[in-house]
C-alpha positions, 0 to 999 in steps of 0.5 A, spaced: 150 526 327 157 529 328 163 526 332 165 529 338 171 534 336 177 529 339 183 529 335 185 523 331 191 519 333 197 521 329 201 515 331 200 509 326 200 504 331 194 507 335 190 508 329 191 501 327 190 499 334 183 503 334 181 500 328 182 493 331 178 495 337 172 497 333 172 490 329 173 486 335 167 490 338 163 489 332 164 482 333 162 481 340 156 486 340 154 486 332 154 492 327 155 499 329 150 504 327 156 507 322 152 510 316 155 517 318 162 514 319 162 511 312 160 517 309 165 521 312 170 516 310 168 516 303 168 523 303 176 523 305 177 518 300 183 513 299 185 506 298 180 501 302 185 500 308 185 508 309 177 508 308 176 503 313 181 506 318 177 513 317 171 509 319 174 506 325 177 513 327 170 516 326 166 511 330 172 511 336 171 518 337 163 518 337 163 512 342 169 514 346 174 509 344 180 515 343 178 517 350 178 510 353 185 509 349 188 515 353 185 512 360 188 505 358 195 509 357 195 512 363 193 505 366 199 502 363 204 507 365 201 506 372 202 499 372 209 500 369 211 504 374 209 499 379 213 494 376 219 498 376 218 499 383 217 492 385 224 491 380 228 496 384 225 493 391 227 486 388 234 488 386 235 491 393 233 485 397 237 480 393 243 484 394 241 485 402 240 477 402 246 476 399 251 480 403 247 480 410 249 484 415 257 483 415 257 480 422 258 473 419 263 472 413 259 471 406 259 465 402 261 467 395 257 462 391 251 462 396 251 470 395 252 469 387 246 464 387 242 469 391 244 475 386 243 471 379 239 465 381 232 467 380 235 472 374 238 466 370 232 461 372 227 467 369 232 468 363 232 460 361 224 460 362 224 466 357 228 462 352 224 456 352 218 460 351 221 464 346 223 458 342 218 452 343 212 455 346 212 462 342 210 466 348 216 471 349 212 475 354 212 471 360 208 472 366 211 479 367 208 481 360 201 478 362 201 482 369 202 488 365 197 488 361 192 486 366 194 491 371 193 496 365 186 494 364 184 494 371 188 501 372 185 504 366 178 504 370 174 505 363 169 500 361 170 502 354 177 499 354 175 492 355 177 491 348 183 495 347 188 489 350 185 484 346 186 489 340 193 491 341 195 483 341 191 482 335 195 487 331 201 485 334 200 478 332 200 480 325 208 480 325 209 476 331 211 483 335 207 481 341 214 477 343 218 483 342 214 488 346 213 484 352 220 481 351 222 488 352 218 489 358 221 483 361 228 484 360 227 492 362 224 490 368 230 485 370 235 490 367 232 495 373 232 489 378 239 487 376 242 495 376 238 496 383 242 489 386 249 492 383 248 499 386 246 496 392 252 491 392 257 497 391 254 501 396 254 495 402 261 493 400 263 501 400 260 502 407 261 495 410 267 490 412 265 483 409 269 477 409 269 472 404 269 464 404 267 458 401 264 452 404 263 445 402 262 438 404 262 434 398 266 438 393 274 439 392 278 445 393 280 444 385 272 445 383 272 452 387 278 454 384 277 452 377 269 455 377 272 461 380 277 462 375 272 460 369 267 465 372 272 471 372 275 470 365 270 475 362 269 480 368 277 480 368 277 483 361 273 489 363 278 490 369 275 487 375 279 483 379 279 475 380 282 472 386 288 468 385 289 460 387 292 462 394 287 467 395 281 462 393 285 456 398 285 461 404 278 463 403 276 456 404 280 455 411 275 458 416 280 458 421 285 463 417 284 470 416 282 472 409 284 480 409 288 480 403 283 477 399 277 481 401 278 486 395 279 481 390 273 477 392 269 484 392 271 486 385 270 478 382 263 478 385 261 485 382 264 483 375 260 477 375 254 480 377 255 485 372 257 480 366 252 475 367 246 478 370 246 485 368 249 485 361 245 479 358 238 483 360 241 489 357 243 486 350 236 482 350 232 489 351 236 492 346 235 486 341 227 486 342 227 494 342 230 494 335 226 488 332 220 492 335 221 498 331 223 494 325 216 490 325 212 496 328 214 500 321 211 494 317 204 494 320 199 494 316 191 493 316 189 485 315 184 486 309 183 479 309 179 479 315 172 477 314 169 483 317 174 488 313 172 484 306 164 486 308 166 493 309 168 493 302 161 493 300 159 499 304 166 503 303 167 502 296 160 500 293 160 496 286 157 501 282 163 505 283 168 499 282 165 496 276 163 503 272 159 502 266 161 496 262 156 498 256 159 502 250 159 510 250 153 513 246 155 518 241 152 524 245 152 523 252 146 526 256 148 532 261 145 531 267 140 537 268 141 541 274 133 541 276 131 543 283 137 544 288 137 537 293 138 541 299 133 538 303 128 543 302 125 538 297 121 531 299 122 528 292 127 526 287 127 523 280 133 520 277 135 516 271 140 511 270 144 510 263 138 512 258 139 513 251 136 518 246 130 515 245 127 517 251 126 524 252 129 527 258 127 530 263 119 529 263 115 534 266 115 534 273 111 538 279 115 543 282 116 539 288 120 534 285 127 535 284 130 533 277 137 529 278 138 528 271 141 522 268 147 518 271 152 516 265 159 516 269 162 514 275 163 522 277 156 523 276 154 517 281 159 519 286 156 526 286 149 524 287 150 519 292 154 524 296 149 529 296 143 524 297 147 522 303 148 529 306 140 530 304 136 524 304 129 525 300 123 522 303 121 519 296 126 517 290 124 515 283 129 511 279 128 511 272 131 505 268 131 502 261 129 495 261 132 494 254 138 494 258 140 487 262 140 488 269 147 488 270 151 487 277 153 494 277 147 498 275 143 493 281 148 495 286 147 503 284 140 502 285 141 499 291 145 504 294 141 510 291 135 506 295 138 506 301 139 514 301 131 515 301 126 513 306 122 510 300 124 508 293 120 506 287 123 504 280 120 506 274 121 501 268 120 506 262 116 503 256 119 503 249 118 508 244 113 507 239 114 502 234 119 498 238 118 492 241 119 490 249 123 484 250 118 480 255 124 476 258 129 482 259 123 485 263 122 479 267 129 479 269 128 486 271 122 485 275 126 479 279 132 483 280 128 488 283 124 484 287 130 481 290 132 488 292 126 489 295 124 495 291 117 497 288 117 497 281 112 499 275 112 501 268 108 507 269 110 513 271 110 514 279 110 522 278 103 522 282 107 518 288 113 523 288 109 529 288 103 527 293 106 520 297 101 516 294 098 514 287 
């Protein structure tokens, strides 16, 4: 079965994301039918991480995860637009609430608290979460992820948000991505508040006062001048002491102080409200970009360690541990393994004392003798593409049943409907080690394979003994 013709993602993060989504899906629903995916991955070659990624992308195309990712991204964009709209309305509402309709004088510190209070409280919450709880995303970040999944409207996308968080947790990038979203939204809100503030000050006539019952005049003078230090460096006006004092007397006019107070208010909102969010957003963005380039597949996860056996079979990794004979057997081409033959005979590491090939019926394809890794790989790939109905594997029981040979036999057996192992009899005059033969039988029994010391040629030809 071939996968749908959906293109693979070119983005490295998307490929890791989909690979992790496939892993989580298999953890919850059990192993997927991945025979074709494994074959395609092995055909493309590469390191284990690349093979796992190729396999996951093939499964993602087959099962619609790439399409689900596209829907999730659409949902994420819609959720982002919704949050940006909320941020714009929030900023506008803060400015309108701070200045009012212009009929009553504006209490400058009450207005300042309205414009900056919520922003500073959420910023403090972000800092506390960042340093103590390890949660830099905050409620806005989690809300965005939740809205993204809901707006995707695709049941296949259920594992995408957890998979994204799992990938980002590798380098603790979640705090930077969600932090970028949080500071970006507040940057939008404060920009909206500042623009609305400028528009109101440009089109309405406002008076500014300060009022208190328990605090003295000196407190407001020092607080106003302290807050105005940084804005004054950017050219914003700061009320002088006489203007501050006159603004505290409701009976006196404050005409001369209006422009100074307006400039001070705009400068304070810019410096203490907008710029911190801008700097933090840039910082989170730079850390996100740096960490994103270092993302790698975590091969220590149990699921990926298990995949090693299927994507890099031990027969390929271990190779042949025995010394090479003086003359290697060239595998016979025999009949073509093109799917037209229903039976295949193959030998594994046979020496010159065993004449090969035996006389086989025309209906049986002779795959020769496997002596090196390249021959094994070619035959495995060919049998994977065209699995035979019956497969007979000839082995020399004088050799020890090492792990590499047993792994190769197991891999070959998985390529056929039925498999038997032929334990060759020694040539005339050579003794047979009964203990080693027993080791072979026990090893093959553990693999669940039928074995015999007699030639299974009749079975290969007819399907029965």
